[in-house]
C-alpha positions as CSV (number, residue, x, y, z in Angstrom):
1,M,3.3,-23.4,20.6
2,T,1.8,-25.1,17.6
3,A,3.7,-25.9,14.4
4,Q,2.6,-24.1,11.5
5,K,1.8,-26.2,8.4
6,T,3.1,-25.0,5.0
7,A,0.9,-26.1,2.0
8,E,2.7,-27.8,-0.9
9,P,2.2,-25.8,-4.2
10,G,-0.8,-27.0,-5.9
11,T,-2.6,-28.0,-2.7
12,G,-3.9,-24.8,-1.3
13,R,-7.4,-23.4,-1.2
14,A,-6.9,-21.8,-4.6
15,A,-5.9,-25.1,-6.2
16,Q,-8.9,-26.9,-4.5
17,A,-11.2,-24.2,-5.8
18,A,-9.8,-24.5,-9.2
19,G,-10.6,-28.2,-9.2
20,P,-8.9,-31.4,-10.2
21,G,-6.4,-31.4,-13.1
22,T,-5.2,-27.8,-12.4
23,G,-2.1,-28.4,-10.0
24,P,1.6,-28.6,-11.1
25,A,1.3,-32.4,-11.7
26,A,-1.5,-31.8,-14.2
27,Q,0.5,-29.2,-16.2
28,T,2.1,-30.4,-19.4
29,K,4.5,-28.6,-21.6
30,E,3.0,-27.6,-25.0
31,P,5.2,-26.5,-27.8
32,A,5.1,-22.6,-28.2
33,T,3.2,-21.7,-31.3
34,G,2.9,-18.0,-30.8
35,P,0.5,-15.7,-28.9
36,A,-2.8,-17.3,-28.1
37,A,-6.0,-15.9,-26.7
38,P,-6.2,-16.1,-22.9
39,A,-7.5,-19.6,-21.9
40,A,-10.8,-19.8,-20.2
41,D,-11.0,-21.5,-16.8
42,Q,-13.4,-24.4,-16.2
43,N,-16.1,-21.7,-15.4
44,G,-15.6,-19.9,-18.6
45,A,-13.8,-16.8,-17.2
46,A,-11.1,-15.5,-19.4
47,G,-8.6,-12.7,-18.8
48,P,-7.1,-11.6,-15.5
49,E,-10.2,-12.6,-13.6
50,R,-9.3,-16.3,-14.0
51,L,-6.1,-15.6,-12.0
52,H,-8.3,-14.8,-8.9
53,A,-8.4,-18.6,-8.2
54,T,-4.6,-19.1,-8.2
55,E,-2.6,-19.8,-5.0
56,L,-0.9,-16.4,-5.4
57,A,-4.4,-14.8,-4.9
58,D,-4.5,-16.6,-1.5
59,E,-1.2,-15.2,-0.2
60,I,-1.5,-12.5,2.4
61,E,1.7,-10.7,1.3
62,F,0.4,-10.6,-2.4
63,L,-3.0,-9.4,-1.3
64,T,-1.7,-6.6,0.9
65,A,0.7,-5.4,-1.7
66,R,-2.0,-5.5,-4.4
67,A,-4.5,-3.6,-2.2
68,R,-1.8,-1.1,-1.4
69,S,-1.1,-0.7,-5.1
70,V,-4.7,-0.2,-6.1
71,G,-5.4,2.2,-3.2
72,S,-2.2,4.3,-3.8
73,G,-2.9,4.5,-7.4
74,R,-6.4,5.8,-6.8
75,A,-5.1,8.3,-4.2
76,N,-2.3,9.5,-6.6
77,I,-4.9,10.1,-9.4
78,L,-7.0,12.3,-7.0
79,L,-4.0,14.0,-5.3
80,K,-2.7,15.0,-8.7
81,E,-5.1,18.0,-8.7
82,L,-3.2,19.3,-5.6
83,D,0.2,18.4,-7.1
84,L,0.8,15.8,-4.5
85,K,1.4,12.1,-4.5
86,V,0.9,9.5,-1.7
87,R,4.4,9.9,-0.5
88,S,4.5,13.7,-0.3
89,Y,1.0,13.6,1.3
90,S,2.3,11.2,3.9
91,V,5.3,13.5,4.8
92,L,2.9,16.5,5.0
93,S,0.5,14.6,7.2
94,L,3.2,13.7,9.6
95,A,4.4,17.3,9.6
96,C,0.9,18.4,10.4
97,S,0.6,16.0,13.3
98,G,2.2,18.5,15.8
99,L,4.9,15.9,16.7
100,N,7.6,17.7,14.7
101,P,9.2,14.5,13.3
102,S,12.9,14.4,12.3
103,Q,13.8,13.3,8.7
104,R,15.2,10.0,10.3
105,E,11.9,9.3,12.0
106,L,9.9,10.0,8.8
107,A,12.3,7.6,6.9
108,D,11.8,4.9,9.5
109,F,8.1,5.3,9.8
110,L,7.4,5.5,6.0
111,S,10.0,2.7,5.3
112,L,11.7,5.0,2.9
113,D,15.4,5.7,2.2
114,P,16.5,8.9,3.9
115,S,17.5,10.3,0.6
116,Q,13.9,9.9,-0.7
117,I,12.7,11.8,2.5
118,V,15.1,14.6,1.7
119,A,13.8,14.9,-1.8
120,L,10.2,14.9,-0.5
121,V,10.9,17.5,2.2
122,D,12.7,19.6,-0.4
123,E,9.7,19.5,-2.6
124,L,7.2,20.5,0.1
125,E,9.6,23.2,1.4
126,R,9.8,24.7,-2.1
127,R,6.1,24.9,-2.1
128,G,6.0,26.6,1.3
129,A,4.1,23.7,2.9
130,V,6.8,22.8,5.5
131,S,10.0,24.0,7.0
132,R,13.1,22.5,8.6
133,E,13.7,23.7,12.1
134,A,16.4,22.9,14.6
135,D,15.3,19.9,16.9
136,P,15.1,21.2,20.5
137,R,16.1,17.7,21.6
138,D,19.2,17.5,19.4
139,R,20.5,20.8,17.8
140,R,22.4,18.7,15.1
141,S,19.1,17.4,13.8
142,K,16.2,19.0,11.9
143,V,12.6,18.5,12.5
144,I,9.9,19.0,9.8
145,V,7.1,21.4,10.7
146,A,4.0,22.3,8.7
147,T,3.5,26.0,7.7
148,A,0.2,27.7,7.8
149,E,0.1,27.1,4.0
150,G,0.9,23.4,4.5
151,K,-1.9,23.0,7.0
152,Q,-4.3,24.3,4.5
153,L,-3.0,22.0,1.8
154,Y,-3.3,19.1,4.2
155,K,-6.9,19.8,5.0
156,K,-7.7,19.6,1.2
157,A,-5.5,16.5,0.6
158,Y,-7.0,14.8,3.6
159,G,-10.4,15.0,2.0
160,V,-9.1,13.8,-1.3
161,V,-7.4,10.7,0.4
162,R,-10.6,9.8,2.2
163,Q,-12.4,10.0,-1.2
164,A,-9.8,7.5,-2.5
165,E,-10.2,5.3,0.5
166,D,-14.0,5.2,0.1
167,R,-13.6,4.2,-3.5
168,S,-11.1,1.5,-2.7
169,L,-12.9,0.1,0.3
170,G,-16.5,0.9,-0.7
171,Q,-17.5,-2.8,-0.6
172,L,-16.7,-2.9,3.2
173,S,-19.0,-1.9,5.9
174,P,-17.7,0.7,8.5
175,E,-17.3,-2.2,10.9
176,E,-15.3,-4.2,8.5
177,R,-13.0,-1.2,7.7
178,D,-12.4,-0.9,11.5
179,V,-11.5,-4.6,11.7
180,L,-9.2,-4.3,8.7
181,R,-7.6,-1.1,10.0
182,S,-7.0,-2.8,13.5
183,L,-5.5,-6.0,11.9
184,L,-3.2,-3.9,9.6
185,K,-2.0,-1.8,12.5
186,R,-1.1,-5.0,14.4
187,V,0.8,-6.3,11.5
188,A,2.6,-3.0,10.6
189,F,3.5,-1.8,14.2
190,E,3.5,-5.0,16.4
191,T,5.4,-7.4,14.2
192,A,8.7,-8.7,15.8
193,D,11.7,-8.5,13.5
């Protein structure tokens, strides 16, 4: 087993890319004089783009959270025409899987609080897209099953979500998308707690 090195702040790839005089030791306190225009970096970039060279922009947790935020935002915009959001689409997708998930399974798989799942299922049930049925494995539990109307809605929503994915990942080749999907699945489903 190899020991993992942790970089000191101001010494990572982003700091090296930013060049000398940019780490924490080079920062000095200036008196606050009110709002100023965004300072340009040494390459002349101003605005949010100049933050791309920060250490935060090299952190995998930040990058995955940002990619998720961008992707979900795009998907929510496109799903709005179907009166869905990413979370309700996710529940509908799992209900259409034929696996008849319980609300507990949905909560665990989607990393949501059970009360959030109840609200999402309630919304989809009001629309006639899903129904709660007794779980044949445990009569005390309910499973979520897609209705015929829900399956039709899912077909439309699936196309919309693929469109959002294409917009978010358009710069990646099909092979790169497959690699990304494979790596994300390993992180999401094979990580030890």
